[in-house]
N, C-alpha and C positions, 0 to 999 in steps of 0.2 A: 273724575269718570262721568265723561256725558256719553250719557245714556241714551240710546233709542227710544223712540214714542213707545216702538210695540217692545222692545225690551224693558222695560219700565211696569207697560200694563202686566208684560211677564214674571217682573221683579213682585208686584203688587198682587199679581191674582184678582186685577180687573179690568172690566172693560177698558178700551183708550174713553171712551166716553164719558165710564164713570169718573176716570182720569182725568180726566178733560173740568170734570163738579169738580172733583176736590183741589184741582188749584185755583180756581175759580174762589172756593169755599176757605182756601188757605191751611186748609189741615187733613189730616189722612186720621182713618181709623186706627185705633190701638195696635189690633195687627197689624194692618198696615202699616204702620210707625216702624213696627220688632223686624220686618220684614225690610224695609228699608237700610234700618240698621245692622240687618245681619249681612246688608248686601256692603255696609259700610263697614264691618269692619275687617270681608275680606281681602276687601278692596286694600285698604291700608295693609293687611298681612302681606299678600300680595306683594307688593310693591315694597314691602321692608328685605321680602324674601330674594324678591329679582333685581331689585336694586336700584330699582325707575319705575314711577309711576307708569311711563308709557311701556313699560312692559307687562308692568301688572295688567293694565287695561287689552291690550296685545293675546295676554295667557289667558284672563277671566271668557275671552269669547271666542279661543281655537279650541276645536275639537279633541277630547285628551280620551285614549285609550286607555286608559285608566283609569275612566267614570264611565267604561259601555258606550263609547263618539258621542258622548256627549261631550259643550259644550260648561265652563266649573260654574258659568253661568246660570247654564239651564238647569245644569244640576243638583246647586245650591239653590231651589227654591223653596226646600222643604229645611225645616231644621238636621234632623240627618242628613241629607243630603249637605248641608251647611259647614254638616263637622265630620265630613268626606272627605273635603277640599280641603279641608282645614290639618287633616290630617296631611294630606296630598302633599299641603305643603310645609307641614315639620318633613316628611322623609326627601322633598328636594334640598329642602337646609342642611338637612344634614349629609346628603348623598348616601341616601337609600334608593338602588336601584328601584324603579318602578317598570311595569307593564309598561309607558309607553317610552322611557326611555330606552329601552333595551332597543338594538338595533334589525332585531326582524326575530321572530317569533315565530317556528316552526310550528305547521299541521297539531292542534292537542294539546298546545302544552301553556293556550290565555286560559286562565282562569273565566272567561265568559261565553265560551263556549259557539262563541266563533268558529271558522274553517277558514283551512288561508293561509298567509305565509304574510304577518302583518308591516310593515317599514313605518318607524313616524318619522317623524315631522320633523326635516334640520332646523335644525334654530339657532343663531349662537347667543340663547341664555341659556337651552339643556347638551351641554356636549354629549355625543355617544359613549353609552355605558358598556364597557365590553367585560363578557365572561369568559376571553379564550382562557387563560390560563389560569382558573378557575372549577377546581372541582366543586359542584357539587353534591357531588354522592360517595359512599364511604368506598373502598376498595373493597371489591368481590374479597369475598369469603376465600379466595384460591390467593389472588394475591396474600391476603391478611398469617395465611399459614406461613410456619416461620420453618428453613431450609434448615435442616440437617447439615450438621458440619462436620 
């Protein structure tokens, strides 16, 4: 995975100037090394789940509704964020629907408090998930009452 200087400085939490200095030194500080290893771990996991390295790179850079419209790369800048991205990859791997995989979420139904209908980005990697034939709610009490015969 090739990162731009801006993306790499964001991952490392350092300025571009500091990043250039680290490159000259040929060494990162321990916390910076951990961040790079975290990114490598996510990239490999995404490539495994999505089936190809190019798909992983695209996915890591694409805004994701399930991550509050941040890219997985941005969201994973902390360890808790990286764990959330890993959980999202597990959901994708096992076919568990996520908010970004629904064709349209009507007003007030998303867990992030944003308003208005949301459309998922069409992608050959993620087919749209349809809930049209699945009932998420139990039948009303009237429907559950047995009828006398």
